[in-house]
N, C-alpha and C positions, 0 to 999 in steps of 0.2 A: 478391410482388415484381413480377409482371406488371402489376398495377394501378398500382404506383408508377411504373414506367417508361412506362406509357401516359400518366399525368398529366405526367411529365417531358417526354415527346415533345410533348404538346399545348401545354405552356407554352413550350417552346423553339423548336420548328419552327413558328413563327408569323411573321406579317408584322413584328411588333414583339416579339421574344423578351424574356422576363422571368424573373428568378429564378435565372439561372445562377450568380451570385455566392454564393448560399446553398447550391447543390447541388454545386458543384465544389470540390475541395480546393485549398489554396494551392500544393501540389506541382504540380498541373495548370497553374495560372496562371503557373508559372515557365517554361512552354514556349510558351504562347500568351496573348495579351491577351484581356480580356473583350470588347473591341470586335470583334476578329477572330472570336472564337467566336460572338458574336451575329450578325455578318455572314454566317457560314457557315450558321447556322440559318435566317436570314431568306431566304437564297438558296435553300436547300432547299425552303422553302415556296413561293417564287415559281416555281421551275422544275418542281417535282414535285407541288405541291398540299399541302393540310393532311394531317397524319397522321390516319388513320381507325382504325387498329388496330395493336397491337403483338403480335407472335407470338414466343413463347419458343422458341428452338432448343435451347439447353443452358445450364445454370447450375451454378455451384459455390458455395462459401460466400461468396466475395467477388468473383465475376465472372460474367458472363453474355453469351450471344450471342442476338441478337434480329433480327427483321425489322420494319421500319416499313412498313406499307402506306399509301399515300397516295391522296387523292381523285383525283389525276391518273392513277391506274392503274399506279403504280410500286411496286416493292418495294426497300427499302434495307437492306442488311445492316448490323448495328450490333454493336459489341463494347464492353462496359463493365466496368471493374474498380473496386472500391471500396477505400479505405484502411481497414483494420481499426480504426485509431484514429480514431473519429469517424464512420465510415460514409459519408464523402463520396466523390465520384467523383474518382479520381486518373488514370484512363486512359479514353479515349473514342476510338472509331474508327468512321467512316462509310465503308462499302464502296461500290463502284460500283453505282448504282441500275440496275435493269432492269425492263422492262415485264412485268406479270403476264399470264399466260394460264391460264385455268382448266384447259384440257386439258394444258398443259405442267406445271402444278402437280400435276395428278392423276398424271401419269407420274412426276414426281419423288417423290410420296408413295408410289406403288406400289414404286418402287425402294428408297426409304428403309425401307419396312416389311420388306424381306427380311433374313434373318440375315447376320451378318458385317459387313464394312466395304464401303461403297459410295461411289462418287463419280460426279458427273454435271456436265456443263457444256453448255449450249446457248447459243451465242454467234453473233450476227450479225457478220460480218467486214467489213473495209473500213477507211477512214481513221479512222472513229470507231466502234470496236467497241462493241457493245451486248449485254450479258448478258440473255438471255431467261429462263433458269432455271438454278439451280445447286444442287449438294449436295456439300459437301466438295471443292470444285473445286481447291483448292490442296494437298490431301493427296496423298501418294504411295502408289501401288498397284503391285502386280505386274501387268504388261500382256501377258505371254507374247509371241506373235509379232507383235503390233502394233508391237513394237520394230523390225520390218523397215521401217517408215516412216522411221526415222532413217537407215537404210542407203540408202534411196531418196533422201532429202534430201542425204546426203553425196555421192552421185553428181552431183547438180545443183550443190551449193554448191562442190564440189571441182573442177568442170569436167571430170569424166571423160567422154570421148566415148562415146556409146551403142554405137558399133561396136567399142570396145576388147574384145579377146578375153581371157577368163579361163579358166584350166585348173583345174577342181575337183579337190581332192586326194582326195575320197572320193565314194562313191555311184555310181561307174561312169559318170558323165556325160562326154560328149566336151567338148572346148573350146567355149565358148559366149560370145556377146557380152554386154556389160553389160545391154543391153536384154532379151535372152532370159532371162538369169538373174533380172533384176528382175521380169519377168512371172511366172516360176515362183514367186518369193518372195512376191509380192503376191497374185496371184489363185489360185495353186496351193498356197500355204502350204507351200512346199517348203523344208525346213530345210537340205538340202544346197546348194541354190542360194544361200540367205542366207549360209551359211558360206563358200561360194566367193567371194562378193562381199566379205565381211569380210576374208578372206585377201588378196584382190586389192587392195582399197582400202587396207588396213592399219588395224588397230583403233585405233592411236594417232591416225591421221589422222581417223578418224570421230569420236573423242573430242574432238579439237581443234575440230571443226565444230559440236559440239552447241550451244554458246551461240548461234551464228548461226541454228540451227534452232529456237530458242525454248525449249530445255530450261532450266528455272530452277535445277536442281541437278545439273550434269553429273557431279559426283563420284559420284553414285549409279549412274552407268553406266560407271564406271571400275573395272576393265577392262571394255570392251564385249565381253560374252561371246558366243561362238558357241553355237548350239543343241546341238551335240555336247558342248560343255563343260558346259553346264547339265545335260544328261542324265547325264553321267558323275559330276559332283559330287553330284547328288541321289540317285544310285544307291549311293553309298558314304559311310557316316557318317564313317569315318576321314578320307577325302580332303576331305569337306566341312568338317569341324572344323578341319583343318589350314589350308585355304584361308581360312576366316573369321577365323582368328586371326593371319593374316599382315598386316603393314602394307601399305598400298595399293601401294607400289612393289615389294614382294616377290611380289605375286600374278601378275605377268606371267611371271616365270621358272617359277613353279609350273605355270602353264597350259601353258607350252612342254613341261615334263616330262610333264604329264598327257597330252599329245597322243600320246606314245609308248606309252601304256597301251592295252590292248585296249578296243575300244568297248563301251559298255553295251548289253546285249541287252534286248529287250522294250519295252513301252510306258513312257512317262514316269511317274516315280514322285513321290510327295509327299515333299518334303524333310523330314528329321527335325528341321530347325531352324526350321520354320514357313514359311508362304507369304511370298514376297517377299525372303527373306534371300539367296537365290541366284537370279539371273535379271535381269530388266530392270524398272526402275521409272520411272514417269512419273505426273504428275498430269493430271487432265482439262484443266487450264489449259495445261499443257505441250503436250498433244496438239492443242488448238485453236490454239495459236501455230504449231505445225508445219503444220497444215492451212491456216492463213493464209499461211504461207510458200509452200505449193504454189499457192494461189489467186492470190497476188500475182505470182508468177513466171509463171504461166499457161504452163508448159512443156507443149506439146501431148502429147508422148510420155509424160511423167510422169502427166498427167491421164488419158491413155488407159489406162495401166497400172492406175490406181485405178478406172476406169470400169466394170469388171464388176459393181460394186455397183448399177449402174442396172438390172440384170436381176433384182434381188431384189424381192419383192413390196412390202416396206416403202418402196422408193424411188419408187413410183408417184406421179406428180404433180410430179416435178422435171425440169427441163431437163437437169441433170447430177447424177449421184450417184456419188461416189467412196467406197470403203469398204475398211477393213481390220479384221478381227476377230482375236481371239486367245483361246486356251483352253489350259488345263493343269490339273494337280491343284490344286484350290482357287482357280482363276483363270478369270474371263471378262472380256473387254475388247472394246471396239469404238470405232472412230473413223470418222465420216462427214464428208464434204465435199459440201455440197449447193448447188445453184444453182436458184433458183425462176424462175418465168416473168417476174418483174419484174427479173431479172438480179442479185438479191441473193445473196451467198454466205453460207452459214451452216455452222457446225461443230457437230456433236453428238458428244461424247466421253464415254464411261462406262467404269467398271470395277467389278467385284464380286469381292472376295477373301473367302474363308471358310476359316479354318484347321481347322474341325471337319468339314466335308463339302464335296463338290464342288458348286458352285453349279448351280442348275437352269437350263439353257440356255433352256428354253421360257419360264420366268418372266422371265428377263432380256430375251428378245426381245419379250415382250408389253409390258413396261414401256417399252422403247425404241420399239417400234412405235407406242405411243400418242403419244409425243413427235414421231415422224416424221410421223404423220398430222396432228397439230396444225400442224406447220410447213408441210406441203403445203397446208393449208387456210387459212393465214394471209393476211390482206390485204396 
């Protein structure tokens, strides 16, 4: 099949495409004309160069995902589906091209080889975003406390003053400002601080702001859970089952009643219903849109709260490095916002979920470290 699609790419992604009428099904041409299809292919050749290699990502009986590598140094994601009746192409999609980097590709390969589900996106931000490397970037993963970035974003988007004082309901903390709680949440990974902000801002208000913060499926974060709620739900099979079987609107009242129950004791536990069923979900693409929000707004206090990432060894070589990581049973995640010496903003977002065993943090860091080193050395 790979050789078939390599020939297909060579024939079509050319200055003068030929043969589309015999390769595509009539069902496809009901959506787009032959002239427009040929113009798309000739444009790909002119802008990115001739296709030099076709790489299989995944395939089924009648569909496949590929990469086209071009002479211009670009990689183009491709999805193809065939009509079982006749075997002609009935569905075809060209993704956003991105520049290849051997070092970034190696980092992607290292992450892809790990067990479980993995996602990665390395994207240059700005008016014309450019994907540099990607792996399952639109799939959804449990991200643990990286979800705190949405709380930080809600402070900005909702116009909450940094000096506004919140009174934490638990944890024995005194009244603290939004800025102080956000600092504890981001750099200190303090769940009590995050919960205090969610209480103070209002979970429904945070949920209403998610689209503006770039989340592509905000319903996955409704209700927007507090860390204490995640811990309680995952510690009791009966409560978790009841919660999961409730309609979306009924979950809010259940969480209010759950707050009156004794808090869970001990470390976080693996949910009996699988990684990601109870908690916070986001895709690498969502996280990069959120980092683009932070970079475009350039709120100095928000960037300062993220900036402790600059002190991490992997951040060497960047003018600015913002970071938030997350970890839990079966979950590792990370989101970086980077600014290089040329003033270019870049996002690196990744997640690793494994329902069978806890992901190896050292392996995750090595894979991402290779990508960060490649970005620091990029021209």
